[in-house]
C-alpha positions in Angstrom: 19.2 17.6 13.3 16.3 17.9 15.8 13.5 15.5 16.5 10.9 17.4 14.4 13.1 17.3 11.3 13.9 13.6 11.9 10.1 12.8 12.1 9.4 14.7 8.9 12.2 12.9 7.1 11.0 9.5 8.5 7.5 10.3 7.4 8.7 11.1 3.9 10.6 7.8 3.7 7.6 5.8 4.9 5.4 7.6 2.2 8.0 6.7 -0.4 7.9 3.1 0.6 4.1 3.1 0.6 4.0 4.5 -2.9 6.3 1.8 -4.2 4.2 -0.9 -2.5 1.1 0.5 -4.2 2.8 0.8 -7.5 4.3 -2.8 -7.4 1.4 -4.7 -9.1 1.5 -2.3 -12.1 5.3 -2.8 -12.6 4.9 -6.4 -13.6 5.1 -6.8 -17.4 4.3 -10.5 -17.6 1.3 -12.2 -16.1 1.5 -15.6 -14.5 -1.2 -18.2 -15.1 -1.7 -18.7 -11.4 -2.5 -15.0 -11.0 -5.8 -15.6 -12.7 -6.8 -18.5 -10.5 -10.4 -18.3 -9.4 -10.6 -19.0 -5.7 -14.4 -19.0 -5.2 -17.4 -18.9 -7.5 -21.0 -18.4 -6.4 -23.0 -20.8 -8.5 -26.2 -18.8 -8.2 -25.0 -15.3 -9.2 -21.8 -16.2 -11.1 -19.7 -13.9 -9.0 -16.1 -15.0 -8.4 -12.9 -13.9 -6.6 -9.5 -14.1 -8.3 -6.2 -14.5 -6.6 -4.7 -11.3 -8.2 -7.6 -9.2 -7.0 -7.1 -10.3 -3.4 -3.3 -9.7 -3.6 -3.8 -6.2 -5.1 -6.4 -5.4 -2.4 -4.0 -6.4 0.4 -1.1 -4.4 -1.2 -3.5 -1.4 -1.4 -4.4 -1.7 2.2 -0.7 -2.0 3.3 0.2 1.0 1.1 -2.6 3.2 2.4 -1.7 2.3 6.0 1.9 3.3 5.4 0.8 6.5 3.8 -1.3 7.3 6.9 1.6 6.5 9.2 4.0 8.7 7.1 1.6 11.6 7.1 1.1 11.4 10.9 4.9 11.3 11.4 5.2 14.5 9.3 2.3 16.1 11.2 3.9 15.3 14.6 7.2 16.6 13.3 5.7 19.9 12.2 3.8 20.3 15.5 7.0 19.7 17.5 8.9 22.2 15.3 6.5 25.0 16.1 
């Protein structure tokens, strides 16, 4: 197996891990009470930030970053294979 094929396979593996990370919040069947904890509330506007929203945002950022790395590895593998 050459380097380009290895990079393509590594990119696919990273993309698979990224998809599982982004899917993880939706696999939970039960909700914990602490998931709905309000961290901050603006008294003037009534806007608030919940813990679960921040966790889902961070998981989305991590998953998207891994998708980007995986696609770049595949792209480099294809370029090296030409």
